[in-house]
C-alpha positions in Angstrom: -62.9 2.0 -0.3 -65.3 -0.7 0.7 -68.0 1.1 -1.5 -66.0 0.5 -4.7 -67.1 -2.4 -6.9 -64.7 -5.3 -7.5 -62.9 -5.4 -10.9 -63.5 -9.1 -11.5 -66.3 -11.5 -10.8 -63.9 -14.4 -10.1 -61.4 -14.5 -7.3 -57.9 -13.6 -8.2 -54.7 -15.4 -7.1 -51.8 -13.7 -5.4 -49.3 -15.2 -7.8 -51.1 -13.6 -10.8 -51.1 -10.2 -9.1 -47.7 -10.2 -7.5 -45.8 -10.6 -10.8 -46.7 -7.1 -12.1 -45.9 -5.6 -8.6 -42.5 -7.2 -8.7 -41.9 -5.9 -12.2 -42.8 -2.4 -11.2 -40.4 -2.5 -8.3 -37.7 -3.8 -10.6 -38.4 -0.8 -13.0 -38.1 1.6 -10.1 -34.8 0.0 -9.1 -33.5 0.5 -12.6 -34.6 4.1 -12.6 -32.9 5.0 -9.3 -29.8 3.1 -10.4 -29.8 5.1 -13.7 -30.0 8.3 -11.8 -27.1 7.3 -9.6 -25.0 6.3 -12.7 -25.9 9.2 -15.0 -26.7 12.3 -12.9 -24.6 14.8 -10.9 -26.0 14.5 -7.4 -25.0 16.1 -4.1 -23.3 13.6 -1.8 -26.1 13.7 0.8 -28.7 13.2 -1.9 -26.8 10.4 -3.4 -26.8 8.5 -0.1 -30.5 9.1 0.1 -31.0 7.7 -3.3 -28.8 4.7 -2.4 -30.9 4.1 0.7 -34.1 4.3 -1.5 -32.5 1.8 -3.9 -31.8 -0.6 -1.1 -35.4 -0.2 0.2 -36.8 -0.9 -3.3 -34.5 -4.0 -3.7 -35.6 -5.3 -0.3 -39.3 -4.7 -1.2 -38.9 -6.4 -4.6 -37.1 -9.4 -3.1 -39.9 -9.7 -0.5 -42.6 -9.5 -3.1 -40.8 -12.1 -5.3 -40.5 -14.5 -2.3 -44.2 -14.1 -1.7 -44.9 -14.6 -5.4 -42.9 -17.8 -5.5 -44.6 -19.1 -2.3 -48.1 -18.3 -3.7 -47.3 -19.9 -7.0 -46.5 -23.2 -5.2 -49.8 -23.4 -3.5 -52.4 -25.6 -5.2 -55.2 -23.8 -7.0 -58.6 -24.1 -5.5 
């Protein structure tokens, strides 16, 4: 992928990029939670979805922590 051109001429900050990533993870959490609330799911599959929900939540929380940390760094 090194051959692909960059999108922007100027450097981008992590805090500007991580917000949309966290929002996407939040939306995926809502989707899986909706499936668990509204659909008939086999017990084994339900536990798999619950594990996926926990993984998404952990990922979102990690991204949000990085987002907050990067937002506190002074801009160059």
